[in-house]
N, C-alpha and C positions, 0 to 999 in steps of 0.2 A: 430418856435416850431416844432420839430418833431412830427409825427403822433403818436408814442407811448407815448411820453409825453401828448399829447392832450386826448388820449383815456383813460390814467391812470388818469388824472385830472377829466375826465367826470365820472369815475367810482367812484373815491372818493367822489364825491357829488352827487350820487345816479342816474347819467344820464347814462343808460345802453345801450349801443350799440352792436349789434351783427354784425357777420361778413358781412352781406349784407348792412347794416346800414353804416358801416365803408368803405365798397367800393364805395357806393354812394355818401358819404362825399368826399372822395377822387378825385372821377371823378368830381364832382361838383367843388372842389377845382381847379382841372387841366385846366377845360373848361372856368372856370371864368377868370382864368390867361389869357388864350388863348384870349377870348374875350375882356377882359379890354384893351388890346393893341390896339384895334380896335375901340371900342366904350367906353367912359368913364363911368364905372358903378360904380367904387369905386375910391379913391384916389390913383395914380400910387404909391405913397409913401408906402400905405398899402398892395400892392402886395403880398410882402413876410410875411405879418401878417394876412392873411386870414383866417388861421385855429383858432387863439386866438382873434383876434379884430372883426371878423364878425360872424364865425361859431360857435366857443364857447359862443360868446356874445348872439346870437340867442337861444343857448340851454339851458342858464341859467334860461329861463323861466320855463323849466321842474323841476327844482330844488325848485322853490318857489310856483309853481301852478300845482295841480294834474289834468291835463286836463282830462276831462271825455271821456270815450269811444265812439268812432265814433263821436265826437264832430264835430259841423259845425265852422269853423273858417275863418274869413276873415283878410288879412293883408293889411292895408291902406297904400298905399305909398309904396309899397313892392320894388321897386328899382331892384336890381338883384336877388331879392328873400329872403331878411333879414328882419324879421325872418321866413317867412312863409313857404318857401320852405324846410329849414333845419328843422323846427319843423315836417314837413311832412314826411321827412326821417326818424327822430327818432321815430314818431308816425304814422306808415302807416295806421292805422285805421281811422284817421280823415280825414274829407272833408276839404279842402283847397280852399279858392278864393283869388287869388291874384289881387290886384286893385293898378293900378297907371295910371296917365294921360299922362306920357312919353311913347308913342308908342313904340320907338326903345328900349327903356329899358324893357318894358314889353313883348316886341319880344322875347328878349334874356332871361328873367326870365322863360317864357313859354318853350322856347327850353332847358333850362338847367333843368327845372322841368321834361320835358317829357323824357331827357335822363336818369333820375333815373328810368324809366321804373315803377313809381309809377303810381296809378290810383286816381282818383277823385281829380284832380287838375284843377282848371277852372283858365284862366287869364283873366280880362276884363280890356280895355284901357278906362278908363274913370276917371272922377273925383268923390270923394266919394260923394259929395254935390249932383251930377247928379244921382248917383246910388241909393242914399237915397229918391230921388224924387218919385220912382217907388214903389207904395205899395205892388207889389209881394215880394219886398226884406224885407219889414218890420217884425221885431222880428223873423228873419231867422237865425240868427248865436248866438252860444253859447258864442264865444269869439270873440273880436274884438281886434287884435294886431297891434303894430305900433312901429317904429323904428326912434326916431328924425326928424319927420315929421314936427310937429307944436305944437303950446302950447296945454296944456291940455283941457282947455275951448273950444278951437277951435275943437280939435279933438271929443269931446264929442258932441259938437253941430252938427258938420257935420254928425255924425255917429249913433247917440243914437237911432234913429228909426229903425236900422237894428238889434239892440241887443234884444234878447229874455228877457222876463221879470226878470228870474233868470241869466242872463248871466253877464259877466265880461268883463270889459276892461282891457287889459294888455298892458302897454307902456313901452319901454326901454327908459330911459332917463338918463341925468348926471347933476352933479352941484347941486347948492343949489336950491331945489324946492318949498321953504316955500311959497314965494309970488305966485308963479305959482298955487299951490295947493289952497291957500287961494282964489285967484281969480276965479278958477272954482267952488270952494264950494259956492262963492257968487250966481253964476248963476245956479249951480245944488245943491241946499241944500239936497236933498233926496239921495245923494250919499255918500258911505263910501270911504274913500281914504286912501290905506295902501302904504306907501312909504318904501321901503326895499332897504337897501344898499347891493349891490351885494358882498358877502363875500365867495370866493370860498376856500375850502381845496387844498393846494399845488399851489395856483396861486393868488397872491394879487393884480395883475395889476388893475381889475377893483374896488377895494376898494381904492386903492391908487389914482385913477382917480375920485373917487366919483361918480361912475356908479350906477344907480338905477333902481329897477323894480318897475313900479307903477301900483297896482292892484286896480282897482275901481269896486265897485257893489252897486246896490240900497239898501236902508236900510230895 
């Protein structure tokens, strides 16, 4: 995908990127390609599809959820920084915490985030279960985001102490989620589960691949 097409698709779907954001996304893309040759951050087969399969996929969150101003967001299992760093580029006002247990991946994610010259990005190399054990982190975050890390019930179980009472989980997932959501509802009956099939104007890949945004909040 050419960058002009990427920008056009974002605009058509209400994801507005200014010149500084576009420069940061392009720099992120270029550096990710460079480092992925040295450390396996994403599939090598995906290198030429970074814009659409990884960056655009992260940004679709902004189509389906109006992230509150200066929200505190934690990305659980951030890998190379998807979706957390990309959300931060598009929303410089928010506070992002990147969390991953694989130190070498987190080190690269932190470096890529730092090279965007954005502030209020924190990178922590630990498991979310360990991070959740510390009371000073409880009810600290407005949003908990994650991309293809674990099943929904496990993600909630590991991180629900971190979420503010009126906060939301936002998970990027794919496939038939009926059984997974039903299992999570059994364990967490006080939550509302909103499963959304990603349907972008001008780009039907995510819909064809049955990619979803799962937004969860307390009743």
